[in-house]
C-alpha positions in Angstrom: 0.0 0.0 0.0 1.1 3.6 -0.5 4.2 4.6 1.6 3.9 7.8 3.6 4.5 11.1 1.9 6.9 12.2 4.6 9.0 9.1 4.2 9.4 9.8 0.5 9.6 13.5 0.5 13.3 13.5 -0.1 13.0 11.2 -3.1 15.7 11.9 -5.7 15.0 12.7 -9.3 15.9 9.3 -10.7 17.2 8.9 -14.2 18.1 11.4 -16.8 15.8 14.3 -17.6 14.9 13.6 -21.2 14.6 16.9 -23.2 12.2 17.8 -26.0 10.2 15.9 -28.5 7.8 13.2 -27.6 10.3 10.7 -26.1 9.2 11.3 -22.6 9.9 7.9 -21.1 9.9 4.3 -22.0 6.5 2.7 -21.9 4.9 -0.7 -22.4 4.0 -1.4 -26.0 0.3 -1.0 -26.6 -0.4 0.7 -23.2 -2.4 3.9 -23.1 0.6 5.7 -21.7 2.5 4.8 -24.8 -0.3 5.7 -27.2 -0.9 9.0 -25.5 2.5 10.5 -26.4 1.6 10.7 -30.1 0.5 14.3 -29.9 2.5 17.2 -28.8 -0.5 19.2 -27.7 -1.6 18.2 -24.2 -5.0 19.2 -23.0 -7.6 18.3 -20.4 -9.2 15.5 -22.6 -12.6 15.9 -20.9 -12.6 19.6 -21.5 -12.9 23.0 -19.9 -15.5 25.0 -18.1 -16.8 28.1 -20.0 -15.7 30.5 -17.2 -12.6 28.6 -16.2 -9.0 28.6 -17.3 -8.3 27.0 -20.6 -4.6 26.2 -21.1 -2.7 23.6 -23.0 0.9 22.5 -22.9 2.9 21.9 -26.1 5.9 19.6 -26.3 8.4 21.2 -28.8 12.0 22.0 -29.3 11.1 25.4 -30.9 12.3 28.4 -28.9 10.1 31.0 -30.6 6.4 31.5 -30.0 4.1 29.3 -32.1 0.7 30.1 -33.5 -2.3 28.1 -32.2 -5.8 27.7 -33.5 -8.9 26.4 -31.8 -11.4 24.7 -34.1 -14.9 23.6 -33.3 -16.4 20.3 -34.3 -17.1 21.5 -37.8 -13.5 22.5 -38.3 -14.1 26.2 -38.1 -11.4 28.3 -36.4 -13.1 30.0 -33.5 -10.0 31.4 -31.7 -6.3 31.8 -32.4 -3.2 33.2 -30.8 0.4 32.6 -29.9 2.0 30.2 -27.4 4.3 31.3 -24.6 7.7 29.5 -24.6 8.6 27.9 -21.3 11.8 26.0 -22.2 13.1 23.1 -20.3 10.8 21.6 -17.7 12.7 19.6 -15.1 9.9 17.3 -13.8 8.8 16.2 -17.3 12.2 16.3 -18.9 10.6 18.1 -21.9 10.9 21.5 -23.6 7.5 23.1 -23.4 5.3 26.0 -24.5 1.9 27.0 -23.2 -1.2 28.0 -25.2 -3.9 30.0 -23.3 -7.4 30.2 -24.9 -9.3 31.1 -21.7 -10.9 34.0 -23.5 -13.0 31.6 -25.6 -16.1 31.0 -23.5 -18.5 29.6 -26.1 -19.8 26.1 -25.3 -19.6 23.1 -27.6 -18.3 19.6 -28.1 -15.4 18.2 -30.2 -13.1 21.2 -30.0 -9.5 20.6 -31.2 -6.4 22.8 -30.5 -3.8 22.8 -33.2 -0.2 24.1 -32.7 2.6 23.8 -35.3 0.9 21.0 -37.2 0.0 18.9 -34.2 -3.6 18.6 -32.9 -4.9 17.8 -29.5 -7.3 15.2 -28.5 -10.9 16.4 -28.9 -12.5 18.1 -25.9 -15.7 19.9 -24.8 -16.4 23.3 -23.3 -19.6 23.1 -21.3 -21.0 24.0 -17.9 -21.9 20.4 -17.0 -18.4 19.1 -17.8 -17.8 17.5 -14.4 -21.2 16.2 -13.6 -20.4 12.7 -14.6 -17.1 12.7 -12.9 -18.7 13.9 -9.7 -20.9 10.8 -9.7 -18.2 8.4 -11.0 -15.5 9.4 -8.5 -17.8 9.0 -5.6 -19.2 5.7 -7.0 -15.7 4.3 -6.5 -16.3 3.9 -2.8 -19.5 1.8 -3.4 -17.5 -0.5 -5.7 -14.9 -0.8 -2.9 -17.4 -1.8 -0.2 -16.6 -4.9 1.9 -19.3 -7.0 3.4 -22.1 -6.2 1.0 -23.1 -7.6 -2.4 -22.5 -5.1 -5.2 -25.7 -5.1 -7.2 -25.9 -5.0 -10.9 -28.9 -2.6 -10.8 -26.6 0.0 -9.3 -23.3 -0.7 -11.1 -24.1 -2.8 -14.1 -23.6 -6.6 -14.6 -19.8 -6.4 -15.3 -19.1 -5.0 -11.8 -21.7 -6.9 -9.8 -20.2 -9.3 -7.3 -21.1 -11.2 -4.1 -20.3 -9.7 -0.7 -16.7 -10.2 0.4 -15.4 -11.2 3.8 -18.6 -12.2 5.5 -17.5 -15.7 6.6 -19.1 -17.4 3.6 -16.8 -20.1 2.2 -14.1 -19.8 1.0 -13.9 -16.5 3.0 -12.7 -16.8 6.6 -14.6 -13.5 6.9 -14.5 -10.3 9.0 -17.3 -11.0 11.3 -15.1 -12.8 13.9 -11.5 -11.9 13.3 -8.7 -13.0 15.6 -5.7 -10.9 16.4 -2.2 -11.6 15.4 -0.3 -13.7 17.9 0.3 -11.8 21.1 -2.0 -8.9 20.3 -5.3 -10.1 21.9 -7.0 -13.3 22.9 -10.5 -12.6 21.5 -12.1 -12.0 18.1 -13.8 -8.9 16.8 -16.6 -8.2 14.3 -15.0 -5.8 11.8 -17.2 -6.3 8.8 -18.0 -3.6 6.3 -15.9 -0.6 5.4 -14.0 0.0 2.1 -11.2 -2.1 0.7 -8.3 0.3 0.9 -6.8 -0.2 -2.6 -6.2 -3.0 -5.1 -6.1 -5.7 -2.4 -8.5 -6.6 0.4 -6.9 -4.8 3.3 -8.8 -2.3 5.4 -6.7 0.4 7.3 -7.9 2.8 9.9 -5.4 5.5 9.2 -6.2 5.6 5.5 -9.9 5.1 6.1 -10.0 8.0 8.6 -8.5 10.5 6.2 -10.6 9.3 3.3 -13.8 9.4 5.3 -13.0 12.9 6.5 -12.5 14.1 2.9 -15.7 12.5 1.6 -17.7 14.1 4.5 -15.9 17.4 4.1 -16.8 17.5 0.5 -20.5 17.7 1.6 -19.7 20.2 4.3 -18.0 22.5 1.8 -20.9 22.2 -0.7 -23.4 23.0 2.1 -21.4 26.1 3.0 -21.5 27.2 -0.6 -25.3 26.6 -0.8 -24.7 23.7 -3.3 -25.4 20.7 -1.0 -28.3 19.5 -3.1 -26.0 18.2 -5.8 -24.6 15.7 -3.2 -27.9 15.1 -1.5 -30.3 12.2 -1.3 -30.8 10.1 -4.5 -27.8 11.7 -6.3 -25.5 8.6 -6.2 -25.8 5.0 -7.2 -26.0 3.6 -3.6 -28.5 1.2 -2.0 -29.4 3.7 0.7 -30.7 6.3 -1.8 -34.1 7.7 -1.0 -33.7 7.5 2.8 -33.7 11.2 3.4 -30.0 11.4 4.1 -27.5 12.8 1.6 -26.0 9.9 -0.4 -22.4 11.1 0.2 -23.1 10.7 4.0 -24.6 7.3 3.4 -21.5 6.2 1.6 -19.2 7.6 4.3 -21.3 5.9 7.0 -20.4 2.5 5.5 -16.7 3.3 6.4 -17.5 5.1 9.7 -19.3 2.0 11.0 -16.2 -0.1 10.2 -13.9 2.4 11.9 -16.0 2.2 15.1 -16.0 -1.6 14.9 -12.2 -1.4 15.0 -12.3 0.2 18.4 -11.1 -2.1 21.3 -14.1 -2.9 23.5 -14.6 -1.8 27.1 -13.1 -4.2 29.6 -10.3 -5.3 27.2 -6.6 -4.1 27.4 -6.2 -0.8 25.6 -10.0 -0.2 25.6 -10.9 2.7 23.3 -7.9 2.4 21.1 -8.3 1.4 17.5 -6.8 -1.7 15.9 -4.4 -0.4 13.2 -5.7 -2.6 10.4 -7.2 -5.9 9.3 -6.1 -7.9 6.3 -5.0 -11.3 5.0 -2.3 -13.2 6.8 -0.4 -13.4 3.5 -0.5 -11.5 0.2 -3.0 -13.0 -2.2 -2.4 -13.5 -5.9 -4.2 -11.8 -8.8 -6.9 -11.8 -10.0 -9.1 -12.5 -7.0 -12.6 -11.4 -6.3 -13.1 -10.5 -2.6 -15.7 -13.2 -2.1 -13.1 -15.8 -3.4 -10.4 -14.8 -0.9 -9.6 -17.9 1.2 -6.8 -16.3 3.3 -7.2 -16.1 7.1 -7.8 -12.6 8.3 -5.9 -10.9 11.2 -6.3 -7.8 13.4 -3.1 -5.9 13.9 -2.2 -4.3 17.2 -3.8 -1.0 18.1 -1.9 2.2 17.3 -2.1 5.8 18.4 -2.3 7.0 14.9 -5.3 4.8 14.1 -7.0 5.8 17.3 -6.7 9.5 16.5 -8.0 9.0 13.0 -11.0 7.4 14.5 -11.4 10.3 17.0 -11.2 12.9 14.2 -13.5 11.2 11.7 -16.1 10.3 14.4 -16.1 13.8 15.8 -16.7 15.2 12.3 -19.5 12.7 12.1 -21.0 14.1 15.3 -21.2 17.5 13.7 -22.3 16.8 10.2 -24.7 13.9 10.7 -26.7 15.4 13.5 -29.4 17.1 11.4 -30.1 13.7 9.7 -29.6 11.1 12.6 -29.0 12.5 16.0 -28.7 9.1 17.6 -25.9 8.2 15.2 -24.2 11.5 15.8 -24.3 10.7 19.5 -22.8 7.3 18.9 -20.0 8.9 16.8 -19.2 11.5 19.5 -19.1 8.8 22.2 -16.6 6.8 20.1 -14.5 9.9 19.4 -14.3 10.8 23.1 -13.3 7.2 24.1 -10.7 7.2 21.3 -9.3 10.6 22.4 -9.0 9.5 26.0 -7.3 6.2 25.0 -4.8 8.0 22.7 -3.9 10.4 25.5 -3.2 7.4 27.8 -1.2 5.6 25.1 0.5 8.5 23.1 3.3 6.4 21.6 1.9 3.1 20.3 3.4 3.2 16.8 2.7 0.8 14.0 6.0 -0.9 13.0 7.3 -0.5 9.4 8.1 -4.3 9.4 4.4 -5.3 9.6 3.9 -5.5 5.8 3.0 -9.1 5.1 -0.4 -9.4 3.6 -1.0 -5.7 3.7 0.7 -2.3 3.9 2.4 -1.3 7.1 1.1 2.3 7.2 3.7 3.1 9.8 3.8 6.5 11.4 6.1 7.4 14.4 5.0 11.0 14.6 1.5 11.5 15.8 1.5 15.0 17.2 -0.2 16.1 14.0 -3.0 13.5 14.5 -3.5 14.8 18.0 -3.9 18.3 16.6 -6.4 17.2 13.9 -8.5 15.1 16.4 -8.5 18.0 18.9 -9.6 20.4 16.3 -12.5 18.2 15.3 -13.5 17.5 18.9 -13.4 21.2 19.7 -15.5 22.0 16.6 -18.0 19.3 17.6 -18.3 20.2 21.3 -16.9 23.6 22.0 -15.4 22.3 25.2 -12.4 24.1 26.7 -10.4 20.9 27.2 -10.3 20.4 23.4 -9.7 24.1 22.8 -6.7 23.9 25.1 -5.4 20.8 23.2 -5.6 22.8 20.0 -3.9 25.9 21.2 -1.2 24.1 23.1 -0.2 22.0 20.1 3.0 23.0 18.4 1.1 22.5 15.1 -1.2 25.4 15.9 1.4 27.9 15.0 3.9 25.8 13.1 4.8 27.0 9.6 5.0 23.4 8.5 1.3 22.4 9.0 1.0 22.7 5.2 4.0 20.9 3.9 5.6 21.3 0.5 4.2 17.9 -0.3 0.6 18.5 0.8 -1.3 16.6 3.4 -1.7 12.8 3.5 -2.4 9.9 5.8 0.8 10.4 7.7 0.7 14.2 7.6 -2.6 15.4 9.0 -1.9 18.8 10.7 -3.3 20.6 7.6 -6.7 18.9 8.2 -6.8 20.5 11.7 -6.1 23.9 10.1 -8.8 23.4 7.5 -11.4 22.6 10.2 -10.5 25.6 12.3 -10.5 27.9 9.2 -14.0 26.9 8.0 -16.0 25.7 11.1 -17.1 28.3 13.6 -15.5 27.8 17.0 -14.8 29.8 20.1 -11.2 30.7 19.0 -10.3 34.4 19.2 -10.8 36.3 16.0 -7.1 36.9 15.8 -6.4 33.2 16.0 -8.9 32.4 13.3 -7.4 35.0 11.1 -4.0 33.5 11.5 -5.2 30.0 10.7 -7.0 31.2 7.6 -3.9 33.1 6.5 -2.0 29.9 6.8 -4.4 28.3 4.3 -4.1 31.0 1.8 -0.3 31.1 2.2 -0.2 27.4 1.4 -2.4 27.9 -1.6 -0.2 30.8 -2.8 2.8 28.4 -2.6 1.0 25.9 -4.8 0.0 28.6 -7.3 3.6 29.8 -7.5 4.8 26.3 -8.1 2.2 25.8 -10.9 3.2 29.1 -12.5 6.8 27.9 -12.7 6.0 24.6 -14.5 4.9 24.0 -18.0 2.2 21.6 -16.9 1.0 23.7 -14.0 1.4 21.0 -11.3 1.3 22.1 -7.7 3.9 19.4 -6.5 7.6 20.0 -6.4 10.0 18.4 -8.8 10.9 15.7 -6.1 7.2 15.2 -5.3 6.6 12.4 -7.8 6.4 9.5 -5.3 3.9 6.8 -4.6 0.4 8.3 -4.9 1.5 11.6 -6.5 -1.8 12.1 -8.1 -3.5 12.0 -4.7 -1.0 14.7 -3.6 -2.0 16.8 -6.6 -5.7 16.5 -5.7 -5.1 17.2 -2.0 -3.3 20.5 -3.0 -6.3 21.4 -5.1 -8.5 21.0 -2.0 -6.4 23.6 -0.2 -6.6 26.0 -3.1 -10.4 25.6 -3.3 -10.7 26.3 0.4 -8.5 29.4 0.1 -10.8 30.6 -2.6 -13.8 30.1 -0.3 -12.1 32.1 2.4 -11.0 35.0 0.3 -13.3 35.1 -2.8 -10.1 35.3 -4.9 -10.7 33.7 -8.3 -7.0 32.8 -8.6 -7.5 29.9 -6.2 -10.5 28.5 -8.1 -8.5 28.7 -11.3 -5.6 26.8 -9.7 -7.8 24.1 -8.4 -9.4 23.6 -11.8 -6.0 23.5 -13.5 -5.0 20.5 -11.3 -8.0 18.7 -12.9 -6.4 19.5 -16.3 -3.3 17.7 -15.2 -5.1 14.6 -13.9 -7.2 14.4 -17.1 -4.5 14.6 -19.7 -2.5 17.8 -19.6 0.6 16.1 -18.3 4.0 14.6 -19.4 2.4 11.5 -20.9 -0.7 13.0 -22.4 -2.8 10.4 -20.5 -5.9 10.8 -18.3 -5.2 9.1 -15.0 -8.9 8.8 -14.4 -10.6 5.7 -16.0 -13.4 6.4 -18.4 -12.7 10.1 -18.6 -10.6 11.3 -21.5 -9.7 10.2 -25.0 -6.7 8.2 -23.8 -7.3 7.1 -20.2 -5.8 4.6 -17.8 -7.6 1.3 -18.0 -5.3 -1.3 -16.4 -5.0 -0.1 -12.8 -3.7 -2.5 -10.1 -6.8 -4.2 -8.7 -7.7 -7.8 -7.9 -11.2 -7.7 -9.3 -10.9 -5.1 -12.0 -8.3 -7.2 -13.7 -9.2 -7.4 -17.4 -5.6 -7.3 -18.4 -5.0 -10.6 -16.6 -8.4 -12.2 -17.2 -10.6 -11.1 -20.1 -13.7 -12.3 -18.2 -13.1 -9.6 -15.6 -13.8 -5.9 -16.1 -11.6 -3.0 -16.5 -11.8 -0.5 -13.6 -15.1 1.4 -13.5 -15.2 5.0 -14.7 -13.9 7.5 -12.1 -11.0 5.5 -10.6 -7.8 7.5 -10.1 -4.4 5.9 -10.7 -1.7 6.6 -8.2 0.4 8.3 -10.9 4.1 9.0 -11.6 6.5 7.6 -9.0 10.2 8.2 -9.5 10.9 5.6 -6.9 10.0 2.8 -9.4 9.0 0.4 -6.5 7.6 -2.5 -8.5 9.3 -4.9 -11.0 7.3 -3.7 -14.0 8.3 -0.1 -13.4 11.9 -1.0 -12.7 12.1 -2.9 -16.0 10.2 -0.6 -18.3 10.6 2.9 -16.9 14.4 3.0 -16.3 15.7 6.5 -17.0 12.3 8.2 -16.8 11.9 11.8 -15.9 10.0 12.0 -12.6 6.7 13.2 -14.1 6.9 10.5 -16.7 7.5 7.5 -14.3 4.1 5.9 -14.9 2.9 2.9 -16.9 -0.7 1.7 -17.3 0.0 -1.9 -16.4 -1.9 -3.9 -13.8 1.3 -5.2 -12.2 2.8 -1.7 -11.7 1.3 -1.3 -8.3 3.7 1.6 -7.4 2.4 3.8 -10.3 -1.0 2.4 -11.2 -2.8 1.2 -8.1 -6.0 2.7 -6.9 -6.7 3.8 -3.3 -9.5 5.4 -1.3 -7.2 8.2 -0.1 -6.6 9.2 -3.8 -10.2 8.9 -5.0 -11.4 10.9 -1.9 -9.8 14.2 -2.9 -10.7 13.5 -6.6 -14.3 13.2 -5.6 -14.0 16.3 -3.5 -12.5 18.2 -6.4 -15.0 16.9 -8.9 -17.9 18.0 -6.8 -16.3 21.4 -6.4 -15.6 21.7 -10.2 -19.1 20.6 -11.1 -20.8 23.4 -9.2 -22.2 26.1 -11.4 -20.9 29.6 -10.8 -23.1 32.7 -10.5 -21.6 34.7 -13.3 -23.0 34.7 -16.9 -20.2 32.6 -18.3 -20.5 29.4 -16.3 -24.0 29.6 -14.9 -26.6 27.0 -14.3 -28.0 25.6 -17.5 -31.7 26.5 -17.9 -34.3 24.5 -16.1 -36.4 22.5 -18.5 -40.1 21.7 -18.7 -40.1 18.6 -20.9 -41.7 15.4 -22.1 -39.8 12.4 -23.4 -40.9 9.5 -25.6 -38.6 6.4 -25.6 -39.5 3.7 -28.1 -37.7 0.4 -28.7 -37.8 0.3 -32.5 -36.1 -3.2 -32.9 -35.0 -5.9 -30.6 -33.2 -9.2 -31.3 -31.3 -11.9 -29.4 -28.8 -9.7 -27.7 -29.3 -6.3 -29.2 -31.8 -3.4 -29.6 -32.3 0.0 -31.2 -34.4 2.8 -29.7 -35.6 6.2 -30.7 -35.8 9.0 -28.1 -37.7 12.3 -28.6 -37.4 15.2 -26.3 -40.1 17.9 -26.4 -39.7 21.3 -24.8 -43.1 22.0 -23.1 -41.9 25.2 -21.5 -42.1 28.8 -22.6 -38.3 29.4 -23.0 -35.9 27.9 -25.4 -33.5 25.3 -24.0 -30.0 26.3 -25.3 -27.7 23.3 -24.7 -29.4 20.2 -23.5 -28.4 17.0 -21.6 -30.9 14.2 -21.2 -30.1 11.5 -18.5 -31.8 8.2 -17.7 -31.0 4.8 -16.2 -31.1 1.3 -17.7 -32.5 -1.0 -15.1 -31.9 -4.3 -17.0 -28.2 -3.9 -17.7 -28.6 -2.6 -21.3 -25.4 -1.1 -22.7 -25.3 1.6 -25.4 -22.9 0.7 -28.2 -23.6 3.6 -30.7 -25.8 6.6 -31.2 -26.9 9.1 -33.8 -28.0 12.8 -33.6 -26.6 13.0 -30.0 -23.4 12.3 -28.1 -24.2 9.5 -25.7 -22.1 8.3 -22.8 -22.7 5.6 -20.2 -21.3 4.8 -16.8 -22.8 1.6 -15.3 -26.6 1.9 -15.7 -26.5 5.7 -16.0 -26.7 7.1 -19.5 -26.3 10.7 -20.6 -27.1 12.2 -24.1 -26.0 15.7 -25.2 -27.1 17.7 -28.2 -24.8 18.3 -31.1 -24.0 21.8 -32.5 -26.9 21.7 -34.9 -29.6 20.5 -32.5 -28.4 22.0 -29.2 -31.4 24.4 -29.0 -34.9 23.3 -28.5 -37.4 26.1 -29.0 -40.7 26.2 -27.0 -43.0 23.5 -28.3 -40.3 22.0 -30.5 -38.7 18.5 -30.3 -35.4 16.9 -31.0 -34.9 13.2 -31.7 -32.0 10.9 -31.5 -31.3 7.1 -31.6 -29.3 4.6 -29.7 -28.2 1.0 -30.4 -27.1 -1.3 -27.7 -26.9 -4.8 -26.2 -29.1 -6.5 -23.6 -29.1 -9.8 -21.8 -32.6 -11.0 -22.3 -34.9 -8.0 -22.0 -34.8 -4.3 -22.8 -37.5 -2.4 -20.9 -37.9 1.3 -21.5 -36.5 3.6 -18.8 -39.1 5.1 -16.5 -37.6 8.4 -15.7 -35.7 11.1 -17.6 -34.1 14.4 -16.6 -33.3 17.3 -18.9 -30.6 19.6 -17.6 -31.2 18.0 -14.1 -35.0 18.7 -14.2 -37.4 15.9 -14.3 -39.4 15.3 -17.5 -42.9 14.0 -18.0 
């Protein structure tokens, strides 16, 4: 599992820095990373927001400015200008120039940027650009759930599976797990939670951070008045429709597991949290969780795990109270017990040697976890004891709370600062102002670093270590919060540009997010999403973030195929490259946070909410055969205003899969389908209709969808 950021922060820039051209790094033949480096013009392959920054990076040995042209889907030049030469870029080992077309705010699909004879991947400019990613990035956690069947009606037949680790053969299960020898003499029910990464381990330190980010994404949206987009019935989860925001339902699945990891009353170290639970030995690949026959073990409690539980449970006590006061009380009780136990056992460290069958997640400095937990408990209770723990912590005034490498599971002081900067407490106004200034100062540092690099990445040149993409997304969270605190648009622009990096504007020209982008990762390290090893198994679902470039080359595939890579090019889309291409909850959590933030409509004219629609939809299956079907869809505007730019969404309940479409751009993620108008039929006048068709496959029946939304408004 991912090493700590602090342990790798001094990573050397391995290999030569390859300059110029497209020879960025060796890659595996036929991999998306190899195919991506065929165009010199690197863009966000999903696209850009109308009111957001729009910049591309060009790999070239030219030293003079080059002309660029932006063409729409019809090939018409709609904007042009000149690039800005940047020269040698150390992290990527390339010579770069930058094209800025931010002034073009017109929406459309199929744009292409051309520079010096090279053309980018096609991309869109539209207000709803990140709606699908908001859903997909959060759906990752449902896919990763342990202890529950993953149902085809929610995820599609390819990703459906039986519940893992419930004690059903061949599983030994997580309902009655013994400790490692010498740790305890009883068993514990630790079912549920999220599988941490590509294996079947569950870790409290990574789970605590990830849960905090998922819940915090809802907190931030609520503060911005945008919480409805993350509310009830917005995600593909079994709890939808229960009156609780779906994001909180998803986080509760992990919170329940975290509290099950707490040592019971009457046992030694009561109130502490077991550090982790996983297999006694590493399992092979591929392997569905319900087929895992390895015995499971609880690993000895740690102070770091206990404080993660305290922080996440205290946050739960605040945020869940309007929806379930009893659950909030339960969370607060667990948080208090964890805090008391951690104070009594302040130096129980997880050893680095405990890495058989699962990651060690060692952390021998936990003062930052004490600060984070104290901040959350103070925000939840207002009690003076927790205020004193906050103000007496060295982290409260330290200049290093926001490190050069961002926050992470072993570096959590920044989370305490973010809580105190955004949640009202009884701290003096001067103290709050200083904490908020520390957030903006950190964000300024990230912006300065982005401005100095051709790919506008907020991490330093030696920051390409295990999970670097998670580091990038975490930095974006800080910039977004700085924008919230100040209203300064620079911070929003910086946060959005980190999305450009993750989605294709990078040294390899590859989107690190599955299913999003013309050339996206598809062979991430995972035991079930293992199509590269077994064609009967699926690729990762859309919205999964790869760990990203890692100059440490800490797996055999990377060592063999990436020798001499520049740091930002040390990535290969291969299932066995676990040090560059694994998935993990603590990387998808900031991606989901960032996607929800980016998907919010702004209030100015350029990126505003698409018009609400009064509409009626007719869906007709025009032909059906053994495994296939065609259907015609007609959308009628029954309102009094024209709909300029439309997106129709529906769900296939029987596992149908769209294979082609006409008169609309149609995309599908699991059972969810979205159709967007083309340039020529994007406007629906009052009383007018547009029609389009789809062709697809089915597995025995193809019932018509029962509900449609047009620009997020329900249709008749």
